[in-house]
N, C-alpha and C positions, 0 to 999 in steps of 0.2 A: 504494500500500500504506500509506503514512504517513497519508494522508487517511482511509482506512478504519479504521486503528487509532484515530485521534483520534475519529472518529464513534462507534466501538464503546465507547471509554472514556466518552464523554459519555452514551451509552445505559446503560452498565453502572453508572455512579455512582448514579443514582436507584434502580436495581434493587437494588443492594447495600444502600442505606438502607432500602428497602421490605422486603427479606427480613429484615434485622436487626430492624426494628420488628415484623414479623409473628412473629418468634421470641420477642421479649419478651412479646407478647400471648399467644402459645401457652404460654410458660413460666408467665406469671401465671395463666392459666386452669388450668394443670396444678397449681399450688399450691392453688388453689381456696379461698382465704380472702377473696376479694373485693377484694384490693389489686392494684395494678399495680406490677410490678417492672421499671423501665426499664433497669436495669443490675445487674450482680452486686455484692454487698456489698463485695468486695475492691476493685473499681474505684472504687466510691463513696468508700471509706475512703482509697484512694490519692489521689483527686482532691480530697478535702476537702469535697465536697458532691455531692448528687445531680445538680444541674444541670450542674456541671462534668463529671461522669462521663458524662452523656447527651451533652453537646457533644463530648467526646473520642470517645465511642463512635460518634457520628454521623459525625464526620470519618473515623474509621477504617473505618466501614461504607461510606462513599463510596469510600475508597481501595480497599477490598476489591472493590467493584463495578467500579472502574476497571481493576484488574488483571485480573479475570475477563473483562470486556468486551474489553479490548485484546488479551488472550492468545487470544481466540476466533479471531482472524485466522489463527492457526497452522493451524487446520483447513481453511483455504482455499488453502493452498499446494499446488497440484496437482502440482508437480514432486517433492514429498516423498511417501514411502510412509507408510502408516498407522502403522507402528511408530515411525518418526522423529517424526511429528506427535504421537503419544501421549506419548513420553518427553520431548519438548521442552515440550509443554504442561504435563505433570505437573511437570517441573522448575521451570518459570517460576511456576506457580501455588503449588507447595509452598514455594518460596523466598520468595515474597511473602506468602502467606497465613498460614503457620505463625507467623511473628513477630507478626503482627497479632493472631491468636487468643491467643497466649501473653501478649502485653502487655495485652490487654483482659480477661484472666482468663476467657476463654470456655471454659477448660479448667483443671482442677486443675494446679498446678505441682509435679507429681511424675511418676515414671515411668509409673504406671498412667494418669494423666490424659493424658500425651503419647501413650501407646499407644492409648487409647480415641479420642483426637482423630484420630490417623492412621488408625485402623480405620474410623471413620465417614467421614473424608475419602476414603479409598480406595473404600469402598462407593459413595458418591455419585459419585466419579470413574468407577468401573466402569459405573454406570448411564448417565452422560454418554457414556462411550466406546461403550457398546452402541448408544445412540441415534445417535452419529456413524457408527458402522460400518453400521448399517441405512440411514442416509441416503446414505452412499457407495455401498452396494450398489444402492440405488434409482436413483441417478444413473447408475451403470454400466449397469444394465438399460435405462434410457431411451436411453442412447447406443447400446447394442447394437441396440435396436429400430430406431432411426433408421438405423443402418448397414445392417441387414437390409432395411429398406424401400427404401433407396436402391439396394441391390444387386439387389433383386428387381423393381424397377420398370424397364420398358423404356426404353432410352436413345434 
């Protein structure tokens, strides 16, 4: 299990950075003035320069990916029920990801910003949960088919 966590952390790190970069590209395209916005102005101001902000954001994007990648092993614990997996994964991800998002100014630092962040987070989480649920149902159906095939074949 430890080896799998480490592998998934290493896989998650570049994915976190890639998603972060794609978000900055999408945001820049959304602004539509032809400029690239690699970090939010508040982070640039806090860091003193754009390059420092990008370096810090890159580090935390890697960390974001590491957390998500490592936490994904929770879905593979077959002795746990879906409800336990869901709440454990949600707690681990929320506890690690919210402080990163807050510190990086990826959301406004007010009650509405926090509410919107968690709303978006939970919608994304719900979509991931539905995917996991469907994946588990598919695995169960495959197991049931194999059991039926074994029971119906002559011994």
